[in-house]
PQR file of N, CA, C, O and H, with PARSE charges and radii, in Angstrom:
ATOM      1  N   MET A   1     116.153  93.207 112.423 -0.4000 1.5000
ATOM      2  CA  MET A   1     116.183  94.624 112.073 -0.0000 2.0000
ATOM      3  C   MET A   1     117.600  95.149 112.259  0.5500 1.7000
ATOM      4  O   MET A   1     118.224  94.958 113.303 -0.5500 1.4000
ATOM      5  N   THR A   2     118.085  95.808 111.227 -0.4000 1.5000
ATOM      6  CA  THR A   2     119.453  96.313 111.313 -0.0000 2.0000
ATOM      7  C   THR A   2     119.512  97.580 112.149  0.5500 1.7000
ATOM      8  O   THR A   2     118.490  98.195 112.453 -0.5500 1.4000
ATOM      9  H   THR A   2     117.578  95.962 110.379  0.4000 1.0000
ATOM     10  N   ALA A   3     120.719  97.950 112.508 -0.4000 1.5000
ATOM     11  CA  ALA A   3     120.898  99.144 113.333 -0.0000 2.0000
ATOM     12  C   ALA A   3     120.491 100.404 112.574  0.5500 1.7000
ATOM     13  O   ALA A   3     119.999 101.359 113.176 -0.5500 1.4000
ATOM     14  H   ALA A   3     121.549  97.450 112.261  0.4000 1.0000
ATOM     15  N   LEU A   4     120.694 100.413 111.245 -0.4000 1.5000
ATOM     16  CA  LEU A   4     120.356 101.600 110.460 -0.0000 2.0000
ATOM     17  C   LEU A   4     118.851 101.832 110.425  0.5500 1.7000
ATOM     18  O   LEU A   4     118.391 102.957 110.618 -0.5500 1.4000
ATOM     19  H   LEU A   4     121.093  99.638 110.756  0.4000 1.0000
ATOM     20  N   THR A   5     118.080 100.771 110.178 -0.4000 1.5000
ATOM     21  CA  THR A   5     116.631 100.937 110.151 -0.0000 2.0000
ATOM     22  C   THR A   5     116.097 101.297 111.528  0.5500 1.7000
ATOM     23  O   THR A   5     115.154 102.080 111.651 -0.5500 1.4000
ATOM     24  H   THR A   5     118.454  99.856 110.021  0.4000 1.0000
ATOM     25  N   HIS A   6     116.707 100.720 112.573 -0.4000 1.5000
ATOM     26  CA  HIS A   6     116.298 101.065 113.932 -0.0000 2.0000
ATOM     27  C   HIS A   6     116.577 102.537 114.215  0.5500 1.7000
ATOM     28  O   HIS A   6     115.760 103.221 114.831 -0.5500 1.4000
ATOM     29  H   HIS A   6     117.473 100.085 112.473  0.4000 1.0000
ATOM     30  N   LEU A   7     117.731 103.021 113.763 -0.4000 1.5000
ATOM     31  CA  LEU A   7     118.080 104.430 113.960 -0.0000 2.0000
ATOM     32  C   LEU A   7     117.131 105.325 113.175  0.5500 1.7000
ATOM     33  O   LEU A   7     116.721 106.373 113.674 -0.5500 1.4000
ATOM     34  H   LEU A   7     118.395 102.465 113.262  0.4000 1.0000
ATOM     35  N   LEU A   8     116.775 104.931 111.959 -0.4000 1.5000
ATOM     36  CA  LEU A   8     115.862 105.736 111.152 -0.0000 2.0000
ATOM     37  C   LEU A   8     114.462 105.766 111.760  0.5500 1.7000
ATOM     38  O   LEU A   8     113.782 106.791 111.706 -0.5500 1.4000
ATOM     39  H   LEU A   8     117.108 104.080 111.553  0.4000 1.0000
ATOM     40  N   LEU A   9     114.032 104.645 112.339 -0.4000 1.5000
ATOM     41  CA  LEU A   9     112.721 104.619 112.971 -0.0000 2.0000
ATOM     42  C   LEU A   9     112.704 105.418 114.273  0.5500 1.7000
ATOM     43  O   LEU A   9     111.680 106.004 114.627 -0.5500 1.4000
ATOM     44  H   LEU A   9     114.585 103.813 112.384  0.4000 1.0000
ATOM     45  N   GLU A  10     113.819 105.445 114.980 -0.4000 1.5000
ATOM     46  CA  GLU A  10     113.893 106.191 116.227 -0.0000 2.0000
ATOM     47  C   GLU A  10     113.947 107.698 115.995  0.5500 1.7000
ATOM     48  O   GLU A  10     113.469 108.474 116.822 -0.5500 1.4000
ATOM     49  H   GLU A  10     114.651 104.970 114.692  0.4000 1.0000
ATOM     50  N   ALA A  11     114.533 108.114 114.860 -0.4000 1.5000
ATOM     51  CA  ALA A  11     114.718 109.543 114.603 -0.0000 2.0000
ATOM     52  C   ALA A  11     113.379 110.215 114.312  0.5500 1.7000
ATOM     53  O   ALA A  11     112.471 109.607 113.746 -0.5500 1.4000
ATOM     54  H   ALA A  11     114.922 107.483 114.188  0.4000 1.0000
ATOM     55  N   GLU A  12     113.279 111.463 114.707 -0.4000 1.5000
ATOM     56  CA  GLU A  12     112.090 112.247 114.408 -0.0000 2.0000
ATOM     57  C   GLU A  12     112.088 112.608 112.925  0.5500 1.7000
ATOM     58  O   GLU A  12     113.149 112.825 112.339 -0.5500 1.4000
ATOM     59  H   GLU A  12     114.016 111.957 115.167  0.4000 1.0000
ATOM     60  N   PRO A  13     110.915 112.675 112.322 -0.5600 1.5000
ATOM     61  CA  PRO A  13     110.873 113.094 110.919  0.2800 2.0000
ATOM     62  C   PRO A  13     111.338 114.539 110.767  0.5500 1.7000
ATOM     63  O   PRO A  13     111.140 115.358 111.665 -0.5500 1.4000
ATOM     64  N   ALA A  14     111.956 114.848 109.631 -0.4000 1.5000
ATOM     65  CA  ALA A  14     112.502 116.182 109.416 -0.0000 2.0000
ATOM     66  C   ALA A  14     111.392 117.215 109.309  0.5500 1.7000
ATOM     67  O   ALA A  14     111.541 118.341 109.782 -0.5500 1.4000
ATOM     68  H   ALA A  14     112.117 114.183 108.902  0.4000 1.0000
ATOM     69  N   LEU A  15     110.269 116.835 108.683 -0.4000 1.5000
ATOM     70  CA  LEU A  15     109.137 117.741 108.541 -0.0000 2.0000
ATOM     71  C   LEU A  15     107.915 117.139 109.214  0.5500 1.7000
ATOM     72  O   LEU A  15     107.732 115.922 109.180 -0.5500 1.4000
ATOM     73  H   LEU A  15     110.148 115.920 108.298  0.4000 1.0000
ATOM     74  N   PRO A  16     107.085 117.958 109.818 -0.5600 1.5000
ATOM     75  CA  PRO A  16     105.831 117.430 110.367  0.2800 2.0000
ATOM     76  C   PRO A  16     104.963 116.849 109.261  0.5500 1.7000
ATOM     77  O   PRO A  16     104.960 117.348 108.135 -0.5500 1.4000
ATOM     78  N   MET A  17     104.232 115.796 109.587 -0.4000 1.5000
ATOM     79  CA  MET A  17     103.459 115.103 108.564 -0.0000 2.0000
ATOM     80  C   MET A  17     102.337 115.978 108.010  0.5500 1.7000
ATOM     81  O   MET A  17     101.923 115.781 106.868 -0.5500 1.4000
ATOM     82  H   MET A  17     104.234 115.391 110.501  0.4000 1.0000
ATOM     83  N   THR A  18     101.838 116.933 108.783 -0.4000 1.5000
ATOM     84  CA  THR A  18     100.785 117.799 108.258 -0.0000 2.0000
ATOM     85  C   THR A  18     101.314 118.673 107.137  0.5500 1.7000
ATOM     86  O   THR A  18     100.639 118.868 106.126 -0.5500 1.4000
ATOM     87  H   THR A  18     102.174 117.093 109.711  0.4000 1.0000
ATOM     88  N   ILE A  19     102.532 119.206 107.313 -0.4000 1.5000
ATOM     89  CA  ILE A  19     103.139 120.041 106.268 -0.0000 2.0000
ATOM     90  C   ILE A  19     103.418 119.196 105.029  0.5500 1.7000
ATOM     91  O   ILE A  19     103.196 119.648 103.905 -0.5500 1.4000
ATOM     92  H   ILE A  19     103.080 119.048 108.134  0.4000 1.0000
ATOM     93  N   VAL A  20     103.903 117.971 105.230 -0.4000 1.5000
ATOM     94  CA  VAL A  20     104.176 117.080 104.107 -0.0000 2.0000
ATOM     95  C   VAL A  20     102.878 116.752 103.369  0.5500 1.7000
ATOM     96  O   VAL A  20     102.844 116.740 102.138 -0.5500 1.4000
ATOM     97  H   VAL A  20     104.082 117.604 106.142  0.4000 1.0000
ATOM     98  N   GLY A  21     101.817 116.487 104.124 -0.4000 1.5000
ATOM     99  CA  GLY A  21     100.534 116.148 103.504 -0.0000 2.0000
ATOM    100  C   GLY A  21      99.964 117.295 102.694  0.5500 1.7000
ATOM    101  O   GLY A  21      99.496 117.091 101.574 -0.5500 1.4000
ATOM    102  H   GLY A  21     101.845 116.496 105.123  0.4000 1.0000
ATOM    103  N   TRP A  22      99.997 118.518 103.255 -0.4000 1.5000
ATOM    104  CA  TRP A  22      99.497 119.668 102.516 -0.0000 2.0000
ATOM    105  C   TRP A  22     100.369 119.961 101.307  0.5500 1.7000
ATOM    106  O   TRP A  22      99.860 120.369 100.263 -0.5500 1.4000
ATOM    107  H   TRP A  22     100.377 118.683 104.165  0.4000 1.0000
ATOM    108  N   GLY A  23     101.675 119.758 101.434 -0.4000 1.5000
ATOM    109  CA  GLY A  23     102.571 119.985 100.295 -0.0000 2.0000
ATOM    110  C   GLY A  23     102.285 119.019  99.164  0.5500 1.7000
ATOM    111  O   GLY A  23     102.237 119.417  98.000 -0.5500 1.4000
ATOM    112  H   GLY A  23     102.088 119.427 102.282  0.4000 1.0000
ATOM    113  N   VAL A  24     102.094 117.747  99.499 -0.4000 1.5000
ATOM    114  CA  VAL A  24     101.770 116.747  98.480 -0.0000 2.0000
ATOM    115  C   VAL A  24     100.434 117.076  97.819  0.5500 1.7000
ATOM    116  O   VAL A  24     100.291 116.942  96.603 -0.5500 1.4000
ATOM    117  H   VAL A  24     102.133 117.424 100.445  0.4000 1.0000
ATOM    118  N   LEU A  25      99.461 117.503  98.613 -0.4000 1.5000
ATOM    119  CA  LEU A  25      98.150 117.860  98.069 -0.0000 2.0000
ATOM    120  C   LEU A  25      98.258 119.034  97.108  0.5500 1.7000
ATOM    121  O   LEU A  25      97.684 118.997  96.020 -0.5500 1.4000
ATOM    122  H   LEU A  25      99.577 117.611  99.601  0.4000 1.0000
ATOM    123  N   LEU A  26      98.984 120.071  97.496 -0.4000 1.5000
ATOM    124  CA  LEU A  26      99.120 121.247  96.640 -0.0000 2.0000
ATOM    125  C   LEU A  26      99.884 120.928  95.362  0.5500 1.7000
ATOM    126  O   LEU A  26      99.517 121.406  94.289 -0.5500 1.4000
ATOM    127  H   LEU A  26      99.450 120.101  98.381  0.4000 1.0000
ATOM    128  N   VAL A  27     100.941 120.125  95.461 -0.4000 1.5000
ATOM    129  CA  VAL A  27     101.715 119.759  94.275 -0.0000 2.0000
ATOM    130  C   VAL A  27     100.879 118.913  93.334  0.5500 1.7000
ATOM    131  O   VAL A  27     100.930 119.114  92.120 -0.5500 1.4000
ATOM    132  H   VAL A  27     101.239 119.737  96.333  0.4000 1.0000
ATOM    133  N   SER A  28     100.109 117.972  93.863 -0.4000 1.5000
ATOM    134  CA  SER A  28      99.284 117.127  93.002 -0.0000 2.0000
ATOM    135  C   SER A  28      98.166 117.939  92.343  0.5500 1.7000
ATOM    136  O   SER A  28      97.831 117.692  91.184 -0.5500 1.4000
ATOM    137  H   SER A  28     100.067 117.809  94.849  0.4000 1.0000
ATOM    138  N   LEU A  29      97.586 118.900  93.061 -0.4000 1.5000
ATOM    139  CA  LEU A  29      96.587 119.775  92.447 -0.0000 2.0000
ATOM    140  C   LEU A  29      97.201 120.631  91.347  0.5500 1.7000
ATOM    141  O   LEU A  29      96.582 120.837  90.303 -0.5500 1.4000
ATOM    142  H   LEU A  29      97.858 119.100  94.002  0.4000 1.0000
ATOM    143  N   LEU A  30      98.410 121.130  91.573 -0.4000 1.5000
ATOM    144  CA  LEU A  30      99.095 121.920  90.559 -0.0000 2.0000
ATOM    145  C   LEU A  30      99.381 121.090  89.314  0.5500 1.7000
ATOM    146  O   LEU A  30      99.195 121.563  88.193 -0.5500 1.4000
ATOM    147  H   LEU A  30      98.912 120.963  92.422  0.4000 1.0000
ATOM    148  N   ILE A  31      99.834 119.849  89.510 -0.4000 1.5000
ATOM    149  CA  ILE A  31     100.100 118.960  88.378 -0.0000 2.0000
ATOM    150  C   ILE A  31      98.811 118.680  87.616  0.5500 1.7000
ATOM    151  O   ILE A  31      98.814 118.664  86.385 -0.5500 1.4000
ATOM    152  H   ILE A  31      99.984 119.464  90.421  0.4000 1.0000
ATOM    153  N   ALA A  32      97.713 118.459  88.327 -0.4000 1.5000
ATOM    154  CA  ALA A  32      96.429 118.186  87.667 -0.0000 2.0000
ATOM    155  C   ALA A  32      95.967 119.387  86.854  0.5500 1.7000
ATOM    156  O   ALA A  32      95.488 119.221  85.732 -0.5500 1.4000
ATOM    157  H   ALA A  32      97.710 118.472  89.327  0.4000 1.0000
ATOM    158  N   VAL A  33      96.102 120.598  87.399 -0.4000 1.5000
ATOM    159  CA  VAL A  33      95.684 121.802  86.674 -0.0000 2.0000
ATOM    160  C   VAL A  33      96.544 122.007  85.433  0.5500 1.7000
ATOM    161  O   VAL A  33      96.022 122.328  84.365 -0.5500 1.4000
ATOM    162  H   VAL A  33      96.491 120.733  88.310  0.4000 1.0000
ATOM    163  N   VAL A  34      97.850 121.827  85.562 -0.4000 1.5000
ATOM    164  CA  VAL A  34      98.742 121.989  84.415 -0.0000 2.0000
ATOM    165  C   VAL A  34      98.441 120.938  83.358  0.5500 1.7000
ATOM    166  O   VAL A  34      98.443 121.247  82.167 -0.5500 1.4000
ATOM    167  H   VAL A  34      98.273 121.567  86.429  0.4000 1.0000
ATOM    168  N   TRP A  35      98.185 119.714  83.768 -0.4000 1.5000
ATOM    169  CA  TRP A  35      97.870 118.648  82.815 -0.0000 2.0000
ATOM    170  C   TRP A  35      96.561 118.918  82.087  0.5500 1.7000
ATOM    171  O   TRP A  35      96.467 118.706  80.878 -0.5500 1.4000
ATOM    172  H   TRP A  35      98.183 119.464  84.736  0.4000 1.0000
ATOM    173  N   LEU A  36      95.544 119.386  82.819 -0.4000 1.5000
ATOM    174  CA  LEU A  36      94.256 119.704  82.176 -0.0000 2.0000
ATOM    175  C   LEU A  36      94.403 120.883  81.228  0.5500 1.7000
ATOM    176  O   LEU A  36      93.810 120.882  80.150 -0.5500 1.4000
ATOM    177  H   LEU A  36      95.620 119.558  83.801  0.4000 1.0000
ATOM    178  N   ALA A  37      95.179 121.886  81.609 -0.4000 1.5000
ATOM    179  CA  ALA A  37      95.405 123.035  80.719 -0.0000 2.0000
ATOM    180  C   ALA A  37      96.142 122.589  79.459  0.5500 1.7000
ATOM    181  O   ALA A  37      95.849 123.079  78.369 -0.5500 1.4000
ATOM    182  H   ALA A  37      95.660 121.887  82.485  0.4000 1.0000
ATOM    183  N   PHE A  38      97.087 121.672  79.593 -0.4000 1.5000
ATOM    184  CA  PHE A  38      97.810 121.165  78.428 -0.0000 2.0000
ATOM    185  C   PHE A  38      96.894 120.305  77.568  0.5500 1.7000
ATOM    186  O   PHE A  38      96.997 120.325  76.342 -0.5500 1.4000
ATOM    187  H   PHE A  38      97.325 121.274  80.478  0.4000 1.0000
ATOM    188  N   LEU A  39      96.001 119.552  78.201 -0.4000 1.5000
ATOM    189  CA  LEU A  39      95.131 118.648  77.467 -0.0000 2.0000
ATOM    190  C   LEU A  39      94.084 119.411  76.667  0.5500 1.7000
ATOM    191  O   LEU A  39      93.783 119.038  75.533 -0.5500 1.4000
ATOM    192  H   LEU A  39      95.918 119.536  79.197  0.4000 1.0000
ATOM    193  N   TYR A  40      93.526 120.475  77.243 -0.4000 1.5000
ATOM    194  CA  TYR A  40      92.411 121.180  76.622 -0.0000 2.0000
ATOM    195  C   TYR A  40      92.819 122.506  75.976  0.5500 1.7000
ATOM    196  O   TYR A  40      91.976 123.382  75.783 -0.5500 1.4000
ATOM    197  H   TYR A  40      93.770 120.777  78.164  0.4000 1.0000
ATOM    198  N   ARG A  41      94.095 122.659  75.645 -0.4000 1.5000
ATOM    199  CA  ARG A  41      94.484 123.920  75.003 -0.0000 2.0000
ATOM    200  C   ARG A  41      94.139 123.929  73.527  0.5500 1.7000
ATOM    201  O   ARG A  41      94.399 124.916  72.838 -0.5500 1.4000
ATOM    202  H   ARG A  41      94.779 121.947  75.802  0.4000 1.0000
TER
END
């Protein structure tokens, strides 16, 4: 394991995983709604 990967694993994540998870969920739901609206227009 290189020093860079060790440093990256030791560092705290910039955003809490709950915020990241909810953000991904909301973005994917938005993409799905936009895609369905485009498909069925």
